[in-house]
All heavy atoms as an XYZ file, in Angstrom:
881
protein
N     120.298    -21.305     58.457
C     119.975    -22.672     58.974
C     118.982    -22.521     60.171
O     118.105    -23.303     60.339
C     121.201    -23.418     59.395
C     120.869    -24.842     59.893
S     122.210    -25.731     60.555
C     123.198    -26.036     59.107
N     119.111    -21.470     60.996
C     118.217    -21.273     62.170
C     118.722    -21.993     63.393
O     119.627    -22.854     63.335
N     118.109    -21.646     64.496
C     118.479    -22.195     65.758
C     118.053    -23.612     65.910
O     116.990    -23.992     65.446
C     117.857    -21.396     66.867
C     118.245    -21.860     68.253
C     117.954    -20.878     69.325
N     119.181    -20.630     70.016
C     119.288    -19.929     71.147
N     118.237    -19.350     71.620
N     120.414    -19.814     71.708
N     118.900    -24.487     66.552
C     118.578    -25.854     66.859
C     118.672    -26.108     68.339
O     119.389    -25.394     69.044
C     119.535    -26.802     66.045
C     119.382    -26.584     64.546
C     120.943    -26.726     66.508
N     118.017    -27.115     68.752
C     118.100    -27.647     70.150
C     118.743    -28.966     70.046
O     118.394    -29.829     69.242
C     116.696    -27.727     70.786
C     116.824    -28.410     72.147
C     116.067    -26.383     70.940
N     119.791    -29.140     70.841
C     120.461    -30.441     70.985
C     119.968    -31.115     72.254
O     120.479    -30.745     73.344
C     121.949    -30.300     70.900
C     122.381    -29.551     69.631
C     122.678    -31.678     70.972
C     123.881    -29.084     69.700
N     119.069    -32.034     72.156
C     118.543    -32.696     73.297
C     119.466    -33.750     73.700
O     119.952    -34.564     72.875
N     119.709    -33.924     75.033
C     120.631    -34.930     75.502
C     119.947    -35.753     76.609
O     119.423    -35.188     77.539
C     121.892    -34.283     76.076
C     122.902    -35.344     76.602
S     124.295    -34.670     77.561
C     124.974    -33.517     76.412
N     120.086    -37.071     76.431
C     119.627    -38.028     77.452
C     120.889    -38.636     78.033
O     121.474    -39.569     77.370
C     118.733    -39.067     76.816
C     118.061    -39.977     77.800
O     118.138    -39.675     79.019
O     117.598    -41.075     77.426
N     121.399    -38.156     79.128
C     122.684    -38.614     79.667
C     122.552    -39.838     80.546
O     121.541    -40.036     81.178
C     123.154    -37.443     80.485
C     121.882    -36.788     80.982
C     120.873    -37.018     79.916
N     123.571    -40.660     80.541
C     123.740    -41.796     81.438
C     125.145    -41.810     81.977
O     125.960    -40.932     81.615
C     123.401    -43.080     80.661
C     122.038    -43.139     80.109
N     120.930    -43.450     80.854
C     121.572    -42.804     78.873
C     119.858    -43.391     80.096
N     120.198    -42.979     78.941
N     125.444    -42.723     82.823
C     126.808    -42.731     83.461
C     127.915    -42.780     82.411
O     128.879    -42.079     82.428
C     126.934    -43.893     84.417
C     126.686    -43.599     85.811
C     127.021    -44.720     86.722
C     126.772    -44.440     88.155
N     127.018    -45.524     88.982
N     127.783    -43.731     81.451
C     128.865    -43.977     80.530
C     128.525    -43.640     79.072
O     129.367    -43.786     78.198
C     129.205    -45.465     80.567
C     129.825    -45.806     81.923
C     130.558    -47.112     81.881
N     131.248    -47.340     83.131
C     130.866    -48.213     84.001
N     129.819    -48.977     83.827
N     131.559    -48.338     85.130
N     127.345    -43.063     78.821
C     127.029    -42.642     77.470
C     125.984    -41.510     77.544
O     125.339    -41.266     78.544
C     126.448    -43.827     76.661
O     125.188    -44.192     77.156
N     125.842    -40.842     76.409
C     124.802    -39.827     76.253
C     124.276    -39.917     74.831
O     125.009    -40.118     73.881
C     125.417    -38.443     76.430
N     122.955    -39.863     74.737
C     122.305    -39.870     73.458
C     121.850    -38.460     73.180
O     121.255    -37.766     73.973
C     121.040    -40.807     73.450
O     121.505    -42.107     73.814
C     120.372    -40.847     72.109
N     122.170    -37.977     71.899
C     121.723    -36.650     71.549
C     120.862    -36.709     70.270
O     120.940    -37.671     69.520
C     122.989    -35.676     71.278
C     123.724    -36.070     70.063
C     123.793    -35.487     72.535
C     124.739    -34.986     69.604
N     120.025    -35.673     70.190
C     119.180    -35.521     69.027
C     119.147    -34.036     68.711
O     118.834    -33.289     69.625
C     117.807    -36.073     69.333
C     116.887    -36.183     68.124
C     115.650    -36.938     68.494
O     114.788    -36.335     69.092
O     115.559    -38.092     68.083
N     119.443    -33.641     67.515
C     119.411    -32.257     67.116
C     118.149    -31.962     66.309
O     117.862    -32.636     65.287
C     120.650    -31.917     66.198
C     120.640    -30.439     65.807
C     121.971    -32.317     66.916
N     117.332    -31.031     66.778
C     116.084    -30.730     66.103
C     115.976    -29.228     65.839
O     116.581    -28.417     66.565
C     114.829    -31.189     66.870
C     114.791    -30.537     68.271
C     114.786    -32.667     67.023
C     113.443    -30.844     68.934
N     115.252    -28.897     64.767
C     115.084    -27.475     64.482
C     113.663    -27.018     64.962
O     112.924    -27.807     65.584
C     115.260    -27.211     62.975
C     114.263    -27.937     62.124
O     113.237    -28.411     62.546
N     114.526    -27.986     60.822
N     113.338    -25.783     64.653
C     112.059    -25.222     65.157
C     110.837    -25.967     64.529
O     109.706    -25.804     65.063
C     111.991    -23.747     64.881
O     112.033    -23.502     63.502
N     111.028    -26.691     63.454
C     109.935    -27.431     62.843
C     109.903    -28.881     63.362
O     109.210    -29.728     62.793
C     110.048    -27.440     61.320
C     109.912    -26.030     60.777
C     109.922    -26.055     59.278
N     109.718    -24.721     58.753
C     109.905    -24.370     57.541
N     110.271    -25.278     56.638
N     109.657    -23.158     57.153
N     110.640    -29.153     64.380
C     110.743    -30.454     65.045
C     111.257    -31.539     64.134
O     110.994    -32.718     64.239
C     109.388    -30.866     65.667
C     108.912    -29.864     66.700
C     107.633    -30.324     67.366
O     107.265    -31.516     67.264
O     107.000    -29.428     67.989
N     112.076    -31.103     63.144
C     112.737    -32.059     62.264
C     114.042    -32.491     62.878
O     114.828    -31.665     63.340
C     113.035    -31.420     60.876
C     111.778    -31.023     60.109
C     112.092    -30.194     58.909
O     112.903    -29.236     58.966
N     111.534    -30.544     57.775
N     114.315    -33.785     62.854
C     115.585    -34.275     63.383
C     116.670    -34.070     62.318
O     116.538    -34.603     61.208
C     115.443    -35.774     63.731
C     116.755    -36.352     64.238
C     114.382    -36.016     64.796
N     117.669    -33.332     62.712
C     118.780    -33.019     61.798
C     119.968    -33.987     61.980
O     120.756    -34.183     61.038
C     119.239    -31.592     61.981
C     118.108    -30.512     61.808
C     118.707    -29.140     62.115
C     117.521    -30.600     60.440
N     120.119    -34.460     63.176
C     121.243    -35.304     63.550
C     120.978    -36.049     64.868
O     120.135    -35.539     65.626
C     122.519    -34.424     63.674
C     123.809    -35.190     63.541
O     123.746    -36.415     63.280
O     124.863    -34.572     63.734
N     121.635    -37.166     65.031
C     121.497    -37.869     66.306
C     122.644    -38.808     66.505
O     123.415    -39.068     65.565
C     120.159    -38.656     66.367
C     119.969    -39.665     65.266
C     118.583    -40.211     65.275
O     117.696    -39.726     65.978
N     118.351    -41.296     64.486
N     122.927    -39.222     67.715
C     123.986    -40.118     67.970
C     124.085    -40.488     69.442
O     123.492    -39.881     70.299
N     124.901    -41.462     69.660
C     125.199    -41.921     71.038
C     126.723    -41.877     71.203
O     127.450    -42.365     70.358
C     124.670    -43.348     71.245
C     124.843    -43.809     72.692
C     124.211    -45.138     72.849
N     124.475    -45.639     74.192
C     123.793    -46.513     74.788
N     122.855    -47.180     74.206
N     124.133    -46.892     76.063
N     127.084    -41.273     72.326
C     128.513    -40.957     72.538
C     128.920    -41.438     73.966
O     128.101    -41.335     74.870
C     128.794    -39.455     72.405
C     128.440    -38.925     71.061
C     127.161    -38.429     70.822
C     129.351    -38.930     70.044
C     126.817    -37.976     69.594
C     129.026    -38.450     68.783
C     127.766    -37.964     68.564
N     130.143    -41.848     74.108
C     130.689    -42.153     75.420
C     130.870    -40.860     76.185
O     130.967    -39.752     75.614
N     130.993    -40.977     77.510
C     131.193    -39.809     78.347
C     132.652    -39.644     78.730
O     133.005    -38.729     79.437
C     130.322    -39.898     79.634
O     130.657    -41.093     80.320
C     128.894    -39.796     79.348
N     133.507    -40.480     78.174
C     134.934    -40.319     78.360
C     135.402    -39.105     77.483
O     134.616    -38.490     76.778
C     135.719    -41.583     77.951
C     135.504    -41.985     76.497
O     134.663    -41.384     75.839
O     136.166    -42.941     76.108
N     136.679    -38.782     77.507
C     137.195    -37.616     76.871
C     136.917    -37.630     75.295
O     136.472    -36.721     74.714
C     138.739    -37.416     77.136
C     139.236    -36.156     76.501
C     140.732    -35.969     76.777
N     141.408    -37.075     76.025
C     142.500    -37.719     76.448
N     143.003    -37.365     77.610
N     143.029    -38.675     75.775
N     137.253    -38.791     74.733
C     137.098    -38.916     73.294
C     135.623    -38.865     72.888
O     135.202    -38.206     71.900
C     137.725    -40.198     72.777
C     139.247    -40.237     72.921
O     139.846    -39.130     72.974
O     139.848    -41.322     72.907
N     134.756    -39.515     73.657
C     133.308    -39.477     73.303
C     132.730    -38.103     73.487
O     131.905    -37.659     72.638
N     133.185    -37.425     74.523
C     132.697    -36.079     74.740
C     133.130    -35.140     73.622
O     132.307    -34.317     73.133
C     133.203    -35.534     76.074
C     132.849    -34.082     76.284
C     131.597    -33.656     76.626
C     133.862    -33.088     76.086
C     131.328    -32.300     76.805
C     133.590    -31.733     76.248
C     132.290    -31.366     76.628
O     132.013    -29.993     76.770
N     134.389    -35.284     73.191
C     134.895    -34.422     72.087
C     134.113    -34.692     70.826
O     133.825    -33.754     70.051
C     136.380    -34.657     71.928
C     137.233    -34.095     73.026
C     137.044    -32.567     73.249
O     136.913    -31.816     72.295
N     137.077    -32.118     74.492
N     133.857    -35.947     70.541
C     133.060    -36.335     69.346
C     131.632    -35.702     69.446
O     131.110    -35.204     68.443
C     133.025    -37.787     69.175
N     131.020    -35.774     70.626
C     129.679    -35.231     70.832
C     129.713    -33.676     70.642
O     128.794    -33.141     69.965
C     129.191    -35.607     72.200
C     127.764    -35.072     72.442
S     127.143    -35.505     74.088
C     128.242    -34.506     75.142
N     130.682    -33.083     71.200
C     130.814    -31.610     71.103
C     130.989    -31.177     69.646
O     130.402    -30.241     69.165
C     132.009    -31.142     71.905
C     132.208    -29.627     72.082
C     131.009    -28.972     72.702
C     133.443    -29.355     72.942
N     131.829    -31.935     68.914
C     132.062    -31.687     67.499
C     130.742    -31.823     66.690
O     130.442    -31.051     65.780
C     133.156    -32.583     66.918
N     129.983    -32.845     67.022
C     128.677    -33.075     66.334
C     127.776    -31.913     66.617
O     127.051    -31.400     65.713
C     128.086    -34.387     66.811
N     127.700    -31.387     67.825
C     126.886    -30.279     68.142
C     127.354    -29.012     67.494
O     126.551    -28.165     67.057
N     128.671    -28.794     67.393
C     129.207    -27.507     66.831
C     129.069    -27.468     65.342
O     129.381    -26.419     64.760
C     130.681    -27.422     67.261
C     130.738    -26.979     68.724
C     132.109    -26.769     69.185
N     132.120    -26.130     70.522
C     133.170    -25.973     71.263
N     134.397    -26.408     70.857
N     133.121    -25.444     72.496
N     128.548    -28.500     64.661
C     128.210    -28.403     63.247
C     127.079    -27.437     63.045
O     126.896    -26.945     61.921
C     127.760    -29.772     62.724
C     128.843    -30.805     62.635
C     128.282    -32.087     62.091
C     129.201    -33.279     62.268
N     128.523    -34.510     61.850
N     126.356    -27.143     64.111
C     125.181    -26.190     64.048
C     125.529    -24.932     64.789
O     125.570    -24.928     66.023
C     123.991    -26.950     64.695
C     123.731    -28.267     64.110
N     123.085    -28.480     62.914
C     124.101    -29.542     64.520
C     123.040    -29.768     62.652
N     123.702    -30.441     63.598
N     125.791    -23.887     64.068
C     126.284    -22.625     64.693
C     125.343    -22.024     65.768
O     125.837    -21.547     66.774
C     126.475    -21.656     63.557
C     126.383    -22.448     62.289
C     125.720    -23.710     62.614
N     124.055    -21.992     65.488
C     123.114    -21.361     66.408
C     122.440    -22.509     67.214
O     121.420    -23.062     66.694
C     122.102    -20.529     65.657
C     121.264    -19.701     66.570
O     121.512    -19.598     67.780
O     120.313    -19.100     66.065
N     122.957    -22.858     68.391
C     122.466    -24.051     69.088
C     122.310    -23.783     70.565
O     122.889    -22.869     71.103
C     123.517    -25.180     68.919
C     124.820    -24.853     69.564
C     125.947    -25.832     69.165
N     127.187    -25.342     69.614
C     128.017    -24.516     68.954
N     127.681    -24.121     67.719
N     129.184    -24.125     69.441
N     121.493    -24.641     71.167
C     121.407    -24.624     72.633
C     121.290    -26.152     72.989
O     120.622    -26.915     72.318
C     120.199    -23.806     73.120
C     118.880    -24.323     72.622
C     120.174    -23.742     74.654
N     121.967    -26.522     74.063
C     121.905    -27.910     74.561
C     120.844    -27.982     75.617
O     120.894    -27.235     76.586
C     123.315    -28.266     75.157
C     124.414    -28.344     74.166
C     125.133    -27.237     73.680
C     124.981    -29.470     73.576
N     126.096    -27.637     72.806
C     126.018    -29.018     72.698
C     124.717    -30.837     73.687
C     126.796    -29.883     71.967
C     125.500    -31.674     72.933
C     126.492    -31.244     72.093
N     119.964    -28.924     75.455
C     118.897    -29.162     76.452
C     119.216    -30.536     77.117
O     119.059    -31.570     76.512
C     117.523    -29.265     75.739
N     119.797    -30.456     78.285
C     120.322    -31.588     79.003
C     119.330    -32.085     80.030
O     118.953    -31.325     80.975
C     121.687    -31.337     79.649
C     122.212    -32.537     80.359
C     122.649    -30.848     78.584
N     118.865    -33.342     79.931
C     118.005    -33.873     80.926
C     118.716    -34.101     82.263
O     119.760    -34.741     82.324
C     117.392    -35.175     80.464
C     116.391    -35.794     81.408
C     115.761    -37.059     80.955
O     116.166    -37.597     79.845
O     114.895    -37.576     81.678
N     118.196    -33.522     83.293
C     118.754    -33.758     84.679
C     120.042    -33.122     84.924
O     121.006    -33.749     85.402
N     120.117    -31.781     84.700
C     121.409    -31.104     85.016
C     121.792    -31.125     86.472
O     122.954    -30.928     86.853
C     121.299    -29.631     84.573
S     121.431    -29.410     82.816
N     120.800    -31.432     87.345
C     121.124    -31.574     88.766
C     121.304    -33.014     89.205
O     121.472    -33.323     90.391
C     119.982    -30.911     89.608
C     119.961    -29.456     89.499
O     121.022    -28.812     89.457
N     118.779    -28.893     89.434
N     121.298    -33.919     88.215
C     121.420    -35.350     88.530
C     122.518    -35.926     87.645
O     123.633    -35.410     87.574
N     122.130    -36.990     86.919
C     123.132    -37.691     86.166
C     123.705    -36.853     84.968
O     124.821    -37.125     84.541
C     122.526    -39.069     85.590
C     121.499    -38.794     84.501
C     123.584    -39.976     85.168
N     122.999    -35.829     84.542
C     123.489    -34.974     83.469
C     124.414    -33.875     83.939
O     124.969    -33.139     83.089
N     124.638    -33.794     85.252
C     125.363    -32.646     85.751
C     126.814    -32.587     85.179
O     127.254    -31.476     84.759
C     125.441    -32.780     87.274
C     126.078    -31.548     87.894
C     126.073    -31.688     89.436
N     126.549    -30.437     89.988
C     126.105    -29.873     91.047
N     125.156    -30.491     91.745
N     126.544    -28.750     91.513
N     127.524    -33.678     85.168
C     128.942    -33.630     84.713
C     129.086    -33.200     83.273
O     129.936    -32.433     82.937
C     129.633    -34.964     85.008
C     129.156    -36.077     84.159
N     127.928    -36.678     84.355
C     129.743    -36.750     83.102
C     127.761    -37.665     83.457
N     128.810    -37.731     82.747
N     128.091    -33.664     82.427
C     128.176    -33.266     81.003
C     127.727    -31.833     80.844
O     128.337    -31.100     80.067
C     127.285    -34.201     80.177
C     127.857    -35.583     79.983
C     126.850    -36.488     79.330
C     129.144    -35.564     79.161
N     126.730    -31.385     81.583
C     126.289    -29.963     81.514
C     127.413    -29.036     81.942
O     127.668    -28.023     81.278
C     125.076    -29.784     82.344
N     128.125    -29.448     83.028
C     129.229    -28.566     83.476
C     130.355    -28.544     82.430
O     130.959    -27.458     82.265
C     129.724    -29.067     84.809
C     128.777    -28.819     85.936
C     129.266    -29.397     87.247
O     130.004    -30.346     87.318
N     128.777    -28.783     88.368
N     130.623    -29.629     81.784
C     131.707    -29.643     80.735
C     131.300    -28.727     79.606
O     132.105    -28.016     79.054
C     131.986    -31.071     80.283
C     132.710    -31.888     81.331
C     132.662    -33.354     81.057
N     133.693    -33.741     80.060
C     133.862    -34.973     79.656
N     133.162    -35.936     80.150
N     134.831    -35.205     78.759
N     130.002    -28.808     79.173
C     129.522    -28.005     78.093
C     129.664    -26.493     78.430
O     130.150    -25.698     77.620
C     128.094    -28.350     77.703
C     127.903    -29.722     77.049
C     126.422    -30.110     77.001
C     128.456    -29.632     75.581
N     129.179    -26.152     79.619
C     129.282    -24.755     80.034
C     130.756    -24.256     80.081
O     131.059    -23.176     79.611
C     128.558    -24.554     81.392
C     128.872    -23.174     81.960
C     127.091    -24.733     81.224
N     131.625    -25.111     80.610
C     133.034    -24.780     80.693
C     133.645    -24.562     79.296
O     134.570    -23.814     79.076
C     133.842    -25.865     81.373
N     133.039    -25.249     78.248
C     133.499    -25.068     76.855
C     132.693    -23.994     76.131
O     132.819    -23.851     74.907
C     133.344    -26.388     76.110
C     134.449    -27.383     76.475
O     135.566    -26.930     76.810
O     134.202    -28.592     76.450
N     131.985    -23.142     76.913
C     131.301    -21.998     76.334
C     129.940    -22.299     75.603
O     129.502    -21.470     74.841
N     129.417    -23.446     75.835
C     128.155    -23.854     75.202
C     126.949    -23.424     76.027
O     126.983    -23.496     77.275
C     128.138    -25.409     75.024
C     129.183    -25.947     74.105
C     129.015    -25.478     72.673
O     127.885    -25.598     72.152
O     130.011    -25.083     72.088
N     125.882    -22.948     75.325
C     124.692    -22.634     76.031
C     123.898    -23.884     76.412
O     123.692    -24.765     75.600
C     123.883    -21.808     75.051
C     124.395    -22.265     73.694
C     125.832    -22.672     73.901
N     123.503    -23.997     77.675
C     122.869    -25.194     78.250
C     121.641    -24.808     79.000
O     121.648    -23.848     79.786
C     123.854    -26.017     79.180
C     123.162    -27.156     79.820
C     125.111    -26.427     78.401
N     120.510    -25.571     78.767
C     119.352    -25.383     79.562
C     118.999    -26.774     80.191
O     119.316    -27.827     79.597
C     118.116    -24.901     78.809
C     118.370    -23.480     78.280
C     117.779    -25.840     77.658
N     118.416    -26.792     81.354
C     118.029    -27.988     82.074
C     116.644    -28.450     81.627
O     115.735    -27.623     81.530
C     118.069    -27.738     83.546
C     117.701    -28.975     84.379
O     117.986    -30.078     83.918
O     117.085    -28.815     85.471
N     116.537    -29.697     81.330
C     115.215    -30.309     81.136
C     115.005    -31.255     82.340
O     115.613    -32.343     82.370
C     115.146    -31.112     79.768
C     113.812    -31.753     79.620
C     115.476    -30.200     78.625
N     114.162    -30.860     83.266
C     113.901    -31.678     84.403
C     113.371    -33.085     84.044
O     112.596    -33.226     83.100
C     112.870    -30.940     85.240
C     112.939    -29.568     84.719
C     113.346    -29.633     83.277
N     113.852    -34.133     84.703
C     113.455    -35.458     84.433
C     111.899    -35.628     84.513
O     111.299    -36.422     83.804
C     114.102    -36.474     85.392
N     111.259    -34.855     85.421
C     109.861    -34.932     85.521
C     109.113    -34.471     84.259
O     108.102    -35.019     83.908
C     109.306    -34.108     86.713
O     109.849    -32.691     86.571
C     109.754    -34.627     88.035
N     109.742    -33.488     83.508
C     109.181    -33.066     82.248
C     109.277    -34.137     81.243
O     108.337    -34.418     80.478
C     109.872    -31.808     81.761
C     109.459    -31.293     80.408
C     107.962    -30.915     80.355
C     110.278    -30.138     79.991
N     110.436    -34.863     81.245
C     110.636    -35.975     80.315
C     109.585    -37.059     80.545
O     108.962    -37.617     79.616
C     112.014    -36.539     80.416
O     112.969    -35.552     80.118
N     109.361    -37.396     81.793
C     108.433    -38.456     82.144
C     107.002    -38.050     81.778
O     106.215    -38.798     81.226
C     108.481    -38.728     83.674
N     106.661    -36.824     82.015
C     105.336    -36.282     81.657
C     105.140    -36.327     80.145
O     104.087    -36.721     79.653
C     105.207    -34.850     82.172
C     103.776    -34.333     82.182
C     103.635    -32.990     82.883
N     104.268    -32.971     84.161
C     105.012    -31.971     84.626
N     105.268    -30.916     83.921
N     105.535    -32.017     85.854
N     106.149    -35.929     79.397
C     106.088    -35.953     77.927
C     105.888    -37.378     77.397
O     105.183    -37.619     76.456
C     107.315    -35.327     77.319
N     106.540    -38.377     78.021
C     106.378    -39.736     77.608
C     104.947    -40.234     77.781
O     104.420    -40.908     77.002
C     107.352    -40.648     78.352
C     108.724    -40.699     77.797
C     109.510    -41.821     78.387
N     109.766    -41.727     79.795
C     110.657    -40.945     80.396
N     111.523    -40.254     79.656
N     110.797    -40.978     81.721
N     104.331    -39.819     78.932
C     102.949    -40.189     79.217
C     102.083    -39.610     78.124
O     101.221    -40.298     77.596
C     102.505    -39.729     80.616
C     101.011    -39.874     80.782
C     103.290    -40.466     81.649
N     102.212    -38.337     77.803
C     101.387    -37.689     76.820
C     101.619    -38.254     75.403
O     100.663    -38.398     74.649
C     101.606    -36.166     76.792
C     101.068    -35.511     77.990
C     101.847    -34.574     78.651
C      99.824    -35.757     78.450
C     101.335    -33.932     79.805
C      99.255    -35.118     79.580
C     100.061    -34.215     80.252
N     102.852    -38.589     75.077
C     103.126    -39.095     73.693
C     102.834    -40.618     73.522
O     102.538    -40.993     72.446
C     104.555    -38.729     73.330
O     105.432    -39.485     74.102
N     102.956    -41.353     74.607
C     102.769    -42.822     74.420
C     101.663    -43.413     75.244
O     101.312    -44.568     75.075
C     104.056    -43.550     74.845
O     104.281    -43.403     76.255
C     105.292    -43.089     74.103
N     101.117    -42.610     76.154
C     100.066    -43.159     76.993
C     100.524    -43.857     78.272
O      99.751    -44.318     79.089
N     101.823    -44.020     78.374
C     102.410    -44.608     79.547
C     103.761    -44.003     79.799
O     104.312    -43.351     78.955
C     102.498    -46.181     79.422
C     102.990    -46.648     78.078
C     104.511    -46.862     78.009
O     105.186    -46.842     79.015
N     105.022    -47.094     76.821
N     104.287    -44.143     81.023
C     105.504    -43.412     81.406
C     106.845    -44.149     81.177
O     107.872    -43.619     81.517
N     106.748    -45.355     80.663
C     108.009    -46.122     80.495
C     108.719    -45.667     79.196
O     108.076    -45.407     78.196
C     107.685    -47.606     80.395
C     107.165    -48.189     81.663
C     106.951    -49.625     81.432
N     106.275    -49.863     80.165
C     105.272    -50.727     79.936
N     104.900    -51.516     80.936
N     104.711    -50.845     78.815
N     110.051    -45.706     79.269
C     110.817    -45.481     78.070
C     110.717    -46.757     77.235
O     110.936    -47.837     77.669
C     112.288    -45.224     78.422
C     112.585    -43.889     78.990
C     114.064    -43.684     79.103
C     114.339    -42.288     79.625
N     115.770    -41.941     79.575
N     110.401    -46.520     75.910
C     110.208    -47.658     75.054
C     111.237    -47.680     73.958
O     111.516    -48.739     73.393
C     108.813    -47.678     74.392
O     108.651    -46.402     73.730
C     107.740    -47.878     75.464
N     111.792    -46.582     73.645
C     112.726    -46.523     72.523
C     113.708    -45.353     72.806
O     113.306    -44.290     73.162
C     111.935    -46.243     71.214
C     112.853    -46.136     70.017
O     113.464    -47.110     69.653
O     112.884    -44.995     69.453
N     115.008    -45.626     72.514
C     115.973    -44.582     72.857
C     115.811    -43.297     72.075
O     116.264    -42.272     72.471
C     117.328    -45.213     72.567
C     117.085    -46.547     71.934
C     115.580    -46.864     72.071
N     115.154    -43.347     70.929
C     114.969    -42.130     70.154
C     113.639    -41.418     70.577
O     113.555    -40.217     70.733
C     114.953    -42.420     68.654
C     114.592    -41.155     67.810
C     116.312    -42.974     68.246
N     112.553    -42.217     70.710
C     111.268    -41.591     71.036
C     111.259    -41.032     72.448
O     110.592    -40.003     72.662
C     110.139    -42.668     70.991
C     109.852    -43.039     69.536
O     110.184    -42.270     68.637
O     109.272    -44.134     69.314
N     111.930    -41.607     73.403
C     111.913    -41.167     74.723
C     112.341    -39.697     74.927
O     111.677    -38.889     75.514
C     112.749    -42.053     75.693
N     113.460    -39.315     74.297
C     113.895    -37.941     74.496
C     113.207    -36.960     73.552
O     113.281    -35.750     73.825
C     115.382    -37.960     74.244
C     115.640    -39.114     73.380
C     114.557    -40.081     73.726
N     112.612    -37.367     72.448
C     112.117    -36.420     71.459
C     111.064    -35.391     71.960
O     111.166    -34.246     71.656
C     111.531    -37.185     70.266
C     111.184    -36.169     69.116
C     110.910    -36.865     67.850
N     112.152    -37.484     67.366
C     112.202    -38.442     66.447
N     111.063    -38.903     65.916
N     113.294    -38.955     66.077
N     110.089    -35.807     72.695
C     109.015    -34.877     73.111
C     109.472    -33.694     73.924
O     109.113    -32.522     73.573
C     107.905    -35.649     73.832
O     107.267    -36.535     72.929
N     110.257    -33.912     74.970
C     110.736    -32.699     75.706
C     111.623    -31.792     74.880
O     111.599    -30.538     75.005
C     111.485    -33.291     76.895
C     111.621    -34.682     76.713
C     110.649    -35.113     75.592
N     112.396    -32.368     73.983
C     113.294    -31.541     73.160
C     112.411    -30.743     72.225
O     112.724    -29.599     71.926
C     114.243    -32.363     72.406
C     115.091    -33.398     73.136
C     115.496    -34.556     72.636
C     115.507    -33.370     74.495
N     116.202    -35.245     73.598
C     116.200    -34.541     74.762
C     115.318    -32.413     75.534
C     116.808    -34.803     75.987
C     115.951    -32.705     76.787
C     116.615    -33.899     76.987
N     111.362    -31.379     71.714
C     110.452    -30.632     70.824
C     109.839    -29.424     71.497
O     109.705    -28.344     70.944
C     109.361    -31.581     70.311
O     109.922    -32.630     69.547
N     109.389    -29.669     72.763
C     108.831    -28.553     73.457
C     109.856    -27.453     73.735
O     109.529    -26.274     73.648
N     111.050    -27.836     74.066
C     112.142    -26.886     74.284
C     112.443    -26.172     72.979
O     112.689    -25.007     72.985
C     113.369    -27.613     74.792
S     114.742    -26.547     75.265
N     112.406    -26.881     71.832
C     112.656    -26.262     70.555
C     111.655    -25.189     70.261
O     111.965    -24.099     69.772
C     112.675    -27.314     69.480
N     110.447    -25.475     70.504
C     109.353    -24.522     70.258
C     109.594    -23.234     71.097
O     109.354    -22.129     70.622
C     107.989    -25.140     70.576
N     110.026    -23.456     72.301
C     110.229    -22.287     73.248
C     111.458    -21.506     72.831
O     111.481    -20.242     72.971
C     110.327    -22.746     74.679
N     112.526    -22.184     72.412
C     113.784    -21.426     72.127
C     114.009    -21.113     70.702
O     114.840    -20.249     70.361
C     114.989    -22.258     72.650
O     115.037    -23.487     72.016
C     114.934    -22.411     74.186
N     113.361    -21.833     69.795
C     113.607    -21.601     68.366
C     112.482    -20.762     67.736
O     112.699    -20.091     66.738
C     113.718    -22.949     67.613
S     115.086    -23.949     68.079
N     111.277    -20.865     68.291
C     110.113    -20.307     67.632
C     110.068    -18.820     67.749
O     110.120    -17.981     67.039
C-alpha cells in the first residue's frame, strides 16, 4: 500500500483528517470529536493504514493536545506550522482565507506527503 500522510486540522472540539498517499490521492477523510470516543474513532481510522505518519497543524498551539495523545499512543507525528498552511492556501487559491474544510488542509499535507512518502 505504501506510506500515507494523515493530515490533521485540529480545533478545540473537533479535528478533520485527510489520508493521502505519495501520489496525493485522498484515501480517507473524516471529522472527529476530540473527546475520548472521537479520538479513539480517529485513531482507528488512521490505523487502517499500517505505514503512516500524522501531520498535525499547530503542534505548539491548538493541535498540541491531540499531537501529545498520538505520540503517547506510539504514533509518528510531525508538526505542520500554521504559517505553512496559510502560505499553501495563498498559493493554491490566490488568497489566504479558508474556503472549504477539505481544500484548506490538502496543500500542506500534499507537500508533507511528497517529503515523507516520495
